[in-house]
Every structure is written in structure tokens, then in C-alpha cells.
C-alpha positions in Angstrom: 144.6 51.8 121.1 144.4 55.9 120.1 141.9 54.9 117.6 139.7 53.0 120.3 139.8 55.9 122.6 139.3 58.8 119.8 136.3 56.6 118.6 134.6 56.0 122.0 135.2 59.6 123.0 133.4 60.9 120.2 130.7 58.5 121.0 130.4 59.9 124.1 130.4 63.1 123.4 127.7 62.8 120.5 125.9 60.9 123.2 126.0 63.6 125.9 124.0 65.7 123.3 120.8 63.8 123.8 119.4 66.9 125.9 120.3 68.9 122.4 117.4 68.4 120.4 116.5 71.5 118.4 119.7 72.8 116.8 119.9 76.1 118.2 120.4 76.7 121.9 119.9 73.4 122.9 123.1 72.4 121.2 125.7 74.8 123.4 127.2 73.8 126.2 125.3 73.2 129.2 122.1 72.4 127.4 120.9 69.9 130.2 120.6 73.2 132.6 118.2 75.0 130.3 115.8 72.5 130.5 113.9 73.6 133.6 113.5 72.5 137.1 110.8 70.0 138.5 107.4 69.8 137.8 105.9 73.1 138.6 108.0 75.4 136.5 108.3 72.9 133.7 104.2 72.8 133.6 104.3 76.5 133.3 106.5 76.2 130.6 109.7 77.4 132.6 108.2 80.8 132.4 108.1 81.9 136.1 111.3 83.9 136.6 108.6 87.0 138.3 106.2 84.1 140.2 106.9 84.8 143.6 103.8 82.5 145.3 104.1 78.7 145.7 107.2 76.8 145.7 110.1 79.0 144.8 113.8 78.2 143.7 116.4 80.3 142.6 117.3 78.4 139.5 114.6 81.0 137.6 115.8 83.9 139.4 117.6 84.2 142.4 115.7 87.2 143.8 112.8 85.1 144.4 113.7 83.0 147.4 112.9 85.9 149.6 108.9 85.3 149.0 109.0 81.7 150.2 106.7 81.1 153.1 108.1 78.6 155.4 110.9 76.0 154.7 110.4 74.0 151.2 112.0 71.5 150.1 111.6 70.1 146.3 112.6 66.6 144.6 112.0 65.6 141.3 112.8 62.6 138.7 112.1 62.6 135.1 110.9 59.7 133.1 113.1 60.4 129.6 113.4 58.2 126.4 117.1 57.2 125.0 118.4 56.3 128.4 118.6 59.7 129.6 118.3 61.0 133.5 117.4 64.4 134.9 116.6 64.9 138.3 116.4 67.8 141.0 116.8 68.7 144.6 116.0 72.0 146.3 115.9 73.6 149.6 114.3 77.3 149.9 114.0 79.4 153.0 113.6 82.9 153.9 114.8 84.9 156.8 113.3 88.0 158.2 115.9 90.9 158.9 116.2 93.0 162.1 115.3 96.3 161.7 118.2 98.7 161.8 118.1 101.8 164.0 114.6 101.2 165.0 113.4 101.1 161.9 109.6 100.1 161.7 109.9 98.4 158.2 108.6 94.7 158.8 109.0 93.6 155.2 112.7 93.2 154.9 113.5 89.7 154.2 116.6 87.6 153.0 116.2 84.3 151.2 118.2 81.7 150.4 118.1 78.7 148.0 120.1 75.8 147.4 120.0 72.8 144.7 121.2 70.6 142.2 120.3 69.1 138.8 121.9 66.1 137.7 121.2 64.8 133.8 123.0 62.1 132.3 123.3 59.1 129.4 123.3 55.6 130.0 123.8 52.4 128.4 126.1 53.7 125.9 127.6 50.8 123.5 131.2 51.3 123.4 132.7 49.6 120.5 136.3 49.4 119.2 137.7 50.4 115.7 136.7 46.9 114.3 133.4 46.8 116.0 134.0 44.6 118.7 132.1 45.3 122.1 133.9 46.7 124.7 131.9 47.9 127.3 128.8 50.1 128.3 129.6 53.6 129.1 127.6 56.5 130.5 128.3 60.4 130.8 127.1 62.8 134.0 126.3 66.3 133.9 125.7 68.3 137.1 124.9 71.6 138.4 125.3 72.9 142.0 123.7 76.2 143.0 122.9 78.4 145.7 121.5 81.4 145.6 121.2 84.5 147.9 118.2 87.5 148.0 117.7 90.5 149.9 114.1 92.2 150.0 115.0 96.0 150.2 111.1 97.0 150.2 107.8 95.8 149.4 108.4 96.3 146.1 112.1 95.4 145.2 114.3 92.4 145.9 117.4 91.5 144.4 119.2 88.2 144.3 122.6 87.0 143.3 123.3 83.5 142.3 126.4 81.0 142.0 126.5 77.6 140.2 129.2 75.3 139.8 129.1 73.0 136.8 130.8 69.5 136.6 130.8 67.5 133.6 132.3 63.4 133.7 132.5 62.6 130.2 134.7 59.4 130.4 136.9 58.2 132.8 139.5 60.1 131.9 137.8 63.2 130.5 136.1 65.7 132.7 135.3 69.6 132.8 134.0 72.0 135.6 133.0 75.7 135.2 131.4 78.6 137.4 128.5 80.7 136.2 127.1 83.9 138.2 123.2 84.7 137.8 121.9 88.0 139.0 118.3 89.0 139.0 116.0 91.7 140.2 112.1 91.2 141.3 109.7 94.5 141.1 106.1 94.5 142.2 104.2 97.3 140.5 101.1 95.8 142.7 99.8 93.4 145.1 98.8 91.4 141.7 101.5 92.0 138.9 105.2 91.5 139.2 107.9 92.1 136.7 111.4 90.5 136.6 115.1 90.8 135.2 117.5 87.9 135.2 120.9 87.7 133.7 122.3 84.1 133.8 125.5 82.0 133.2 127.7 85.3 133.4 131.3 83.7 132.9 129.8 80.0 132.8 132.2 77.6 130.5 133.8 74.3 130.4 137.5 73.7 129.9 138.4 70.5 128.4 142.0 68.6 128.1 142.3 65.6 126.2 146.0 65.0 126.3 144.8 62.0 128.3 142.8 60.1 125.7 144.8 61.8 122.4 148.0 61.9 124.3 150.4 64.7 122.2 147.9 65.3 120.3 145.5 66.1 122.6 144.7 70.0 123.7 142.6 72.4 125.8 139.4 73.6 124.6 136.9 75.9 126.5 133.4 75.8 125.4 131.7 79.3 126.5 127.9 79.1 127.9 125.3 81.1 126.0 124.5 84.4 128.1 121.0 84.6 129.2 119.0 87.6 129.6 115.2 87.4 130.6 112.6 89.6 131.2 109.3 88.0 133.0 106.0 89.2 134.1 103.5 87.3 136.7 100.0 88.4 137.4 97.4 86.8 139.7 93.7 87.8 138.6 90.5 86.2 139.8 91.0 86.7 143.7 94.3 84.7 143.3 92.8 82.2 141.7 94.7 82.2 138.7 98.4 82.8 137.9 99.6 83.7 134.6 103.1 84.5 133.1 105.0 85.1 130.2 108.9 85.6 129.5 111.1 86.6 127.2 114.4 85.1 126.7 117.6 86.2 124.5 120.7 83.8 124.3 123.8 85.1 123.0 122.1 88.3 121.5 121.0 86.0 118.5 118.2 83.7 119.8 114.9 85.0 121.1 112.3 82.9 122.8 109.3 83.6 124.1 107.3 81.4 126.8 103.9 81.5 128.6 102.4 79.4 131.6 99.3 79.1 133.8 98.3 78.1 136.8 94.4 77.4 138.2 93.8 76.8 141.9 90.8 74.4 141.2 90.2 74.2 144.7 91.9 74.6 148.0 95.2 72.4 147.4 94.5 71.3 143.8 96.5 73.1 141.0 96.5 72.7 137.6 99.2 73.7 135.2 99.7 74.4 131.2 102.5 76.1 129.6 104.4 76.7 126.3 108.1 76.5 126.4 111.0 77.5 123.5 108.9 79.2 121.3 111.6 80.6 119.2 110.6 83.8 117.3 113.8 83.8 115.5 113.1 80.6 113.6 109.4 79.5 113.8 110.6 76.4 111.7 111.4 74.7 115.4 108.8 73.3 117.5 107.8 75.0 121.1 106.9 72.6 123.9 103.8 72.5 125.4 103.3 71.0 128.7 100.8 70.3 131.5 100.9 69.4 135.2 99.5 69.5 138.2 100.0 69.2 142.5 97.9 68.2 144.9 98.7 69.1 148.9 97.9 67.7 152.0 98.8 69.2 155.5 99.5 67.6 158.4 100.3 69.6 161.8 102.6 72.6 160.4 104.0 70.1 157.7 102.6 70.2 154.1 103.2 67.5 151.7 102.7 67.6 147.8 102.8 65.5 144.6 103.5 67.4 141.8 103.5 66.0 137.8 104.2 67.4 134.7 104.0 66.1 131.0 106.2 68.0 128.6 106.1 67.5 124.8 109.7 66.7 123.3 109.3 66.8 119.2 112.5 64.5 118.7 112.4 62.1 121.4 110.4 58.7 120.3 108.7 59.2 123.9 107.9 62.7 125.6 108.6 63.9 129.3 107.1 63.1 132.5 108.1 64.4 136.0 107.1 63.3 139.1 108.1 65.5 141.9 107.6 65.3 145.8 107.3 68.9 148.2 108.0 69.3 151.8 107.1 72.7 153.2 107.4 73.2 157.0 
């Protein structure tokens, strides 16, 4: 029976790396959380840590929630191959702060962003040591995050995010961890912003396998890679075009460049394109082009939006499609 558990545990663990596809950063713990968030970010190559307009989420930078106009609710579902699932939910809002000591500065704001990322692999074929089917299994990996931000002046915003990870690998095996994000946004002028983000500080999974392996089980700690990002966003042509670029370093070893552009074709229609995961540490690894769009419709004080993104997955039999809804009020 122990042999059956060992085989099943190994299969589940390998299946859970269905989101780890390029032999580098995506094979490290928490790979699902580095894919991106929703259709807008994915459509722009996930290069939006310095973007301060539109629908915002602290996933990319905990400092940007202070720029959200009104209340924003985002929900998205991904169509993936290999029995994988990836879902998103987020709420972002900013608050105007009261001036201190009759201070005339009306630009002081605070912001909050709360969200969930859920990923998993289903229909995993379980077999015993003799090859007999013993059932279908699944894994589930989740990130629950909350980000707080304060806009100290017209130019400077600072934010802190807290992320809780929960990984259900098997009936008797699970792990959790806590990570911290820190972000800064600085406006050089009304059209140009720069950002600095450090993510997954102290994040790790702690596994205990004694329930599967008995006396031979042990405790294992898998540390998440530390992410350091520098982003730049620029608006031009009367704010019709938003261009963004981002440099990311993981564990001081892996270096990525990302690009994204958003074009406001007409009033409520936005077109997007981007390139994610351009690995400048190893050009043999393929980048991930993407494109997408959003259309918004106003009904009274409610703004309803439909989002779509398409992403090429190099090692998958089918590419990724993300469909999302936005509600701004």
C-alpha cells in the first residue's frame, strides 16, 4: 500500500507542474502565481506594474490601487489544455484621505485591492503498482492576496501586499505559505510613470509527507523565487496609446523583459498586444506573444466590460484563452 501512495504522490506532484513549462522560473514553487492576472494583464504581456489607468489590481504592484477610479470588480476564467484550470477574482477601490491640519492637498488617497487566483489540474489517472486504476484525482493551488497603498503626493505612491498560498496536492498532503510584496510608483510627468516592485518576500511551501510515507516521511521546504521588477509606462497621442515595458529578475539568476501596448480604438473599445517571458538569460527559451481586447458599456453609474486575451503557450497542444468581466461603479 505504501508503494501505491508513493506512486500516486509522485504522479500528482508531476501533474501539478502542468503550469511549469519552460525549464526555468516556471519550474520553481508557485509557478501558477507568475502566469499573470486576468485578460488585461495577459493581453499586455503582464508588463503593467507601472500602469495607473483602467482596471487595476495589486497583483502587479500593490502601489497602484490608489489610482483606481471608483470601485472595480474583475472576474476571469481561462480555457487551458491538459485538464488545467486558472481563475481570477479581484476587487479594487481607492479612498480619499482627509487633509491633516487644514492641508490643502486634495491628491491624498489610499487604496485597497483584494483578490484570489485559483489553479489546478483535474482528471489525473490514478494507478496502483500493478497498473490497475484506483480513481481520478486532482490538485488545487491558490493565492489569496490583499494590497494596501497610499498616495503621498501627486508623484509618489507606495504599497504593501500580503499573499497567502494554499496548495492541496492530495487528500493527506497540503502546504501553505505567506509572502509579502512591496511596490512603488513614481510619476515623472503626467504621461510617464515608473515602478519598482519586490514580490514573494519570504514566501515558501512547507511539506510534511509522513501521512504518505510513514516513518520514512520528512519535512521539506520549497522557497519561492524572489521577484524584483522595474516597470515603465507611457501615454501618448492624447492618451490613445499606452505603452509599457518591464524588466524582471528572479533569484538574481533569471532575467526577463516584457512588453505591452494598449490602443483605445474608439470610445469604449481597447485593443492590446504584448510579449511575455522574453528570457534574456537564455534566448533559446521561447517568449509568449499575446493579444486581446476590452469593450465597455455604460448603464447609469455602472460600467460593464467584457475582456478577452489570447496567449501562445509554447509547450502546450492548445493555446490559452482568457475571458473576463469587469464591473465598475
